[in-house]
N, C-alpha and C positions, 0 to 999 in steps of 0.2 A: 509246509512245516508240520510236523506231527509230534505229539507227546507220547512217550513210552513210560509207563509206570511198571517197573520190574518188581514183582512180588509185593505189591502194596499191602499194608497191614491194617490200616485204620480207616474204617468206612467213611466217616465225615470228610477226611482229607481227600479221598478219591472222589467223593461226591462234589466237593468244591472245585476240584480240577475238572471234573466233567462239565460243570456249569461254565467254567472259564473257557474250555475248548468249544462248547456249544456256542457261546457268545461270540467267539472269534472265528468260528467256522473251521476249526482244526480237528483232525482225527485224534482220538484217544485210544491208544493201544494198551491193554492190560496183559501182563505176562504172569501166568499162574506159577505157583499156587498163590491164591489171594488169601488174605487173613480174614475174609468175610464172604458171605454169600452175596451174589448180585441182587438178591431180594431183600437184603438188610434194610430195615426201616431207617437207620441213621444215614446210610448211603443215599437212599432215595430222598430223604428230607434235605440233605445238604445240596443235592442237585435240583431241588425245587421241582417245578413243573417243566423243566427244560429237557428231561430225558428223551422225548421224541426228537429233539434237535441234536442229540449227541451222536456223532459219528464214531461208534464204538466197535472195536475189534478186540476179541479175547483170544489169547494163545495159550496152549497147555504148558508151554515151557519156552526157554530162550531159543532153543534150536528151531522150533516151529516158527517163531517170530523171525529169526534171522533168515530162514529159508524163504519166507514170504516177503521180506523187506525189499521194496523196489525203489525206495527213495534215495536220497543222497547220503551225506555223511551222517554217522551216528556220533552224537556229541553227548558226553557224560557230565553229570553234575555231581559234585562231591562236597561234603562239609569239611574235608581235611586235605584234599589233594588238588593239584592242578593250578592253572593260572587263574588270576583274579577274573571273576565273571565279566567285569567291564571290558576285558580284552577280547571277548567273544565277538567275532565278525560273522553274523548269520548269513546263511544261504537259504534260499526259498525252500529247498527240498531237504533241509536238515531234519533229523529225528533227534529230539532231546530226551535223554534217558535219565530217569530219577529212580533212586533205589528205595528199598523198604525203610520205613521210618526208624526202626530200632537198630539197624546194622549197616545201612548204606549199600552201595553197589559192591559186589565181590571184586577182588583184585583181577580175576581173569576177564571180567567184563570191562573193567576200566582199561585193561591192556588192549582190548579189542577196539575200543573207541578211537575215532579219528583225533579227538582232543578231549581233555578233561578240564573243567572249570569249577571253581569253588566260590561260594559267597563267604567272605571272611567273617569269622565269629569272634566275639570278645572272649578272652580266656575264661574258662569255667562254663561256657555255654556249649552244650553238646550238639544241638541242632536247631534249625528253624522249622516251622510248620511246612510240610510238603507243598501245600497249595501256595504258600507264600513264596517259596523258592521257584516254583513253576512260574508264578507271576513276575518275579524278578527277571528271569530269563526271557519271558515273552515280552515284557515291557521294553527291555533292551532291544530285543530282536525287532519288534515292530517299529521302534524309533529309528532303526537303521536300514530297514528294507524299503 
């Protein structure tokens, strides 16, 4: 299983996801453009001293990632669309795609995904923290694999 952050914007969120993937032994794929530098102090701080353990790959755009992808299904997460995340049945080679914090995944990428799942939100709540959403999906996936 791999995590793909498509055009992430907020350094501490990505740093927290990096720490999570390091702890679970998963690859973290970042698809540019990023809303920050990989040298950003907030990114580094959120990842703590786990950066040497992060299996990180950075791609200049979605096309480059897509051409390099050798895993299984690409599963998209959305705040607004798709089936309830609890219906996700993980496969070991899945790639879980999460979009930029302020706008989510574009429609063309959602259409390309094998499936789209959402974490239901209370009316009036725009989104959850990116790292929290990644944690939801990974917690569910690890409980079922």
